[in-house]
C-alpha positions, 0 to 999 in steps of 0.5 A: 873684381869688387875688393870684397869678393876678392877678400872673400875669395882670399879667405876661403883660400887661407882657410882651405890651406889651414884645413890641408895643414891639419890633414897633412898632420892628421892623416897617414899610416897613423891617423890622428884626431884634428884636437890632438893635432892642434893641441900638439901644435900649441903645446909642443910636446913630443911625450906620446908616440901620436905627438912624435908622429905630428911633429915628424909630419911638419917638415913634409907638410911645410915642404909641400906648401912651399913646393906648391906655392913655388910651381903655382907661380912658376907656371903663372909666369911661364904662361904669361912670358909665353902667352900660352894658357897651357904652359908650365914647368912639365908641359915645357920640359922644364921639369924633365930637363932638371930631372935628367941633369940631377940624374946624370949628376948622381951617375956621372958625378956621385952627387948626393948633397941638397946643394948639389941637387939644386945646382944641377936641377937649376942649370938643367931647368935653365938649359931646357927653357931656353932650348924649347923657347928657342925652338918654339920661336922658330919659323913664321909667327915667332913663339905661338902657343902651339909651337911652344907647347909641341917644342915642350913635349917633344923635348921632354919625350926626348929627355925622358928617354935620356933619363931612362937610358942613364937609370936603367943599366945602373940599378943604384941609381935607380934605387937612389931616385925611384921615388923622387922621379915620380915626384914626392915630398915624403923625404923632406927634411928641414935641412933640405927646406932651409937649402931651397928656401933661399932660392924659392923666395928670390924666385917669389920676390922676382915674380912678384916685382915683375907683375906690372910689366907682364900685365902690360906685355899681355897686351902685346910687345908693341903697347907694352914698349910704348908703355916704356916696358923693356920686353926682353929684360921683363922676360928674362926677369920672368924666365930666372924666377920661373926657373929658380922656383921650378929647379929648387923644387924639382932638385928636392921633390922631383918633377911634379907636373900639372900643378903649374897648369892648373892652379894659375888657370883656375885663378885666371878664370876666377880673378880675371887676367890681372897678374898682380892678383894671379901670381900671389893667388897661384902661390896659395893654390898651389900649396892647397893643391900639393898638400891636398894631393899628398893627403890624398896619396897617404889615404889612397894607398893606406897603409902605404902611400901613393907618391905626390906626383901621381896623385897630381898627373891623375887629377891633372891630365882630364884637366888639361885636356878640358883646358885644352878643348876650351881654350883651343890653343889661344894665346892669353 
């Protein structure tokens, strides 16, 4: 792809993100004009109700951007590592594993702080990812795309049943996480953002640093090894980055699905197979998609709101079907 086209697409993506941010600050139970939003941000006033509302929406908007970017990059890494075009944290059951550990932590260990949520979510995400990859690697042919997808779907279904089994007898646990369980950014606070930011930052840096080796890995293990790539180490680093991004996001936002599937696949269709473009563009695309979905949830559910996880599932389900039909579960 020509550099001029890349710059044009990057500019359009950034402009789209800016518009989504303005919409996120403007729309909700109380709608505010874009002019007033911009004026409030420039002068940083909190004198009127509208200005206070804008400032109250800023943490939610910032977290939607971070969570969307993290899920987009996490999906791109998982697709690259597994060489599976329909891999993402929700398809492979990683989100559900993180959810199970958080729900179990609330029910059995009375966890309540953001740090405890993150710890339990990261452990759950890591164990589930290892388990799914191990199951999908068994038998003839190793870790093929269809075997990994089936292993992830089966694992996700089993873990979802365990989550329900833990919650249903415990009304206090169900009330504590009923909105979190469907995926939501509405409860974002600056304290929570500061807590997850180091994990997301490390995951993003590891993901970016591993892109040259993952590009070589896409040509096959034998060729990558011949080029001097340590395939096992590359997969481990990519796996660690994906788990950090997915686990940290799930800890605060809950299991938001389909972002990690739709965004990297779309970026691959636009920019080609090079991860040095796909990963940064997946970060921007994920931020746009999640922020836009959050805004749509507020508009559709007005005067209340639909949680963002419901909106992304509504958008993502038909796209997953189209991707599966067109890709025919081919390896990347």
